Kinemage of the C-alpha trace (Angstrom):
@kinemage 1
@onewidth
@group {chain A} dominant
@subgroup {mainchain}
@vectorlist {calphas} color= white
{ca met a 1} P -42.720 40.252 -6.652
{ca ser a 2} L -43.850 40.207 -3.043
{ca glu a 3} L -42.940 37.966 -0.472
{ca his a 4} L -44.843 36.292 2.374
{ca pro a 5} L -43.372 36.782 5.768
{ca glu a 6} L -43.606 33.115 6.593
{ca asn a 7} L -41.216 32.487 3.580
{ca asn a 8} L -38.731 34.515 5.201
{ca thr a 9} L -38.951 32.982 8.224
{ca phe a 10} L -39.016 29.433 6.748
{ca asp a 11} L -35.918 30.541 5.126
{ca arg a 12} L -34.018 32.168 7.935
{ca gln a 13} L -34.964 28.977 10.169
{ca thr a 14} L -33.673 26.402 7.529
{ca arg a 15} L -30.509 28.478 6.917
{ca glu a 16} L -29.678 28.676 10.661
{ca arg a 17} L -30.365 24.881 11.011
{ca leu a 18} L -28.162 23.948 8.254
{ca ile a 19} L -25.551 26.425 9.460
{ca glu a 20} L -25.916 24.442 13.172
{ca leu a 21} L -26.152 21.014 11.173
{ca ser a 22} L -22.723 21.959 9.345
{ca arg a 23} L -21.272 23.246 12.356
{ca lys a 24} L -21.805 19.809 14.472
{ca ile a 25} L -20.475 17.742 11.492
{ca leu a 26} L -17.525 19.955 11.225
{ca leu a 27} L -16.762 19.683 15.018
{ca ala a 28} L -17.231 15.850 14.907
{ca gly a 29} L -15.023 15.425 12.163
{ca leu a 30} L -12.313 17.502 13.947
{ca gly a 31} L -12.891 15.407 17.203
{ca ala a 32} L -12.656 12.120 15.066
{ca ala a 33} L -9.472 13.668 13.755
{ca ala a 34} L -7.847 14.537 16.870
{ca leu a 35} L -8.857 11.490 18.557
{ca ala a 36} L -6.937 9.411 15.531
{ca gln a 37} L -3.973 11.553 16.085
{ca glu a 38} L -4.007 10.841 19.848
{ca glu a 39} L -4.467 7.092 19.301
{ca ile a 40} L -1.579 7.154 16.919
{ca glu a 41} L 0.749 8.864 19.235
{ca arg a 42} L -0.297 6.392 22.184
{ca phe a 43} L 0.368 3.496 20.005
{ca ile a 44} L 3.803 4.755 18.830
{ca leu a 45} L 4.813 5.888 22.389
{ca leu a 46} L 3.498 2.174 23.562
{ca leu a 47} L 6.016 0.616 20.654
{ca val a 48} L 8.816 2.810 22.159
{ca glu a 49} L 8.061 1.832 25.831
{ca arg a 50} L 8.444 -1.864 24.734
{ca gly a 51} L 11.606 -1.198 23.032
{ca glu a 52} L 10.119 -2.367 19.773
{ca leu a 53} L 10.878 1.429 18.353
{ca ala a 54} L 13.901 3.629 18.477
{ca glu a 55} L 12.424 7.062 19.942
{ca lys a 56} L 14.358 8.669 17.040
{ca asp a 57} L 12.413 6.275 14.686
{ca ala a 58} L 9.004 6.993 16.491
{ca arg a 59} L 9.250 10.957 15.773
{ca gln a 60} L 10.012 10.190 12.269
{ca met a 61} L 7.228 7.938 11.888
{ca met a 62} L 4.681 10.396 13.558
{ca arg a 63} L 5.898 13.131 11.299
{ca glu a 64} L 5.565 10.760 8.393
{ca ile a 65} L 1.788 9.779 9.589
{ca leu a 66} L 0.990 13.564 10.110
{ca asp a 67} L 2.569 14.695 6.767
{ca arg a 68} L 0.643 11.917 4.823
{ca arg a 69} L -2.753 13.131 6.746
{ca asp a 70} L -1.949 16.911 5.544
{ca gln a 71} L -1.608 15.463 2.169
{ca val a 72} L -4.657 13.690 2.116
{ca met a 73} L -6.530 16.691 3.517
{ca arg a 74} L -5.170 18.706 0.923
{ca glu a 75} L -6.064 16.115 -2.162
{ca arg a 76} L -9.452 15.892 -0.579
{ca lys a 77} L -9.920 19.833 -0.451
{ca ala a 78} L -8.590 19.955 -4.081
{ca glu a 79} L -11.245 17.474 -5.323
{ca thr a 80} L -14.109 19.507 -3.588
{ca thr a 81} L -12.928 22.780 -5.015
{ca gln a 82} L -12.411 21.606 -8.581
{ca pro a 83} L -15.559 21.806 -10.728
{ca pro a 84} L -16.551 18.438 -12.233
{ca ala a 85} L -15.670 17.257 -15.650
{ca ala a 86} L -18.030 18.187 -18.504
{ca ala a 87} L -19.621 14.932 -20.018
{ca thr a 88} L -18.640 13.913 -23.198
{ca lys a 89} L -21.049 13.112 -26.221
{ca ala a 90} L -19.671 9.520 -25.829
{ca asp a 91} L -20.479 9.643 -22.116
{ca ile a 92} L -24.151 10.714 -22.833
{ca glu a 93} L -24.449 8.132 -25.349
{ca ala a 94} L -23.763 5.390 -23.091
{ca leu a 95} L -26.045 6.607 -20.492
{ca ser a 96} L -28.757 6.913 -23.368
{ca ala a 97} L -28.128 3.155 -23.978
{ca lys a 98} L -28.409 2.171 -20.463
{ca ile a 99} L -31.424 4.124 -19.850
{ca ser a 100} L -33.079 2.489 -23.202
{ca glu a 101} L -31.889 -0.956 -21.921
{ca leu a 102} L -33.322 -0.213 -18.336
{ca asn a 103} L -36.641 0.892 -19.958
{ca lys a 104} L -36.911 -2.270 -21.793
{ca lys a 105} L -36.483 -4.450 -18.940
{ca ile a 106} L -39.054 -2.315 -16.934
{ca glu a 107} L -41.623 -2.985 -20.012
{ca glu a 108} L -40.702 -6.610 -19.779
{ca leu a 109} L -41.319 -6.747 -16.239
{ca arg a 110} L -44.577 -5.153 -16.851
{ca lys a 111} L -45.765 -7.332 -19.218
{ca gln a 112} L -44.936 -10.475 -17.285
{ca lys a 113} L -46.691 -8.989 -14.093
{ca ala a 114} L -49.867 -8.171 -16.233
{ca gly a 115} L -49.872 -11.456 -17.857
């Protein structure tokens, strides 16, 4: 099987673009997370300054928020690394029924439009 040089260039260029785009998305996500954490810290400090929250409680609240964030991140990571569940026979039958129903509706619409 011979490969054309332009195919290799396209593949390399596409790969490079995808890597760069992925890097930008990752950096944007990290930036948003850092910004959110800074905003939470500012808000908690403001509550402490106003006397609406004790410093000890503020530290505890910040710890809870960061722990919850870490837990959510671990859950998301676990969700993305687990393979999707296999479709059951019932799932396939239900989808087939929906497809049949949609096909009937499409045919009805075509008949109405033609008539």
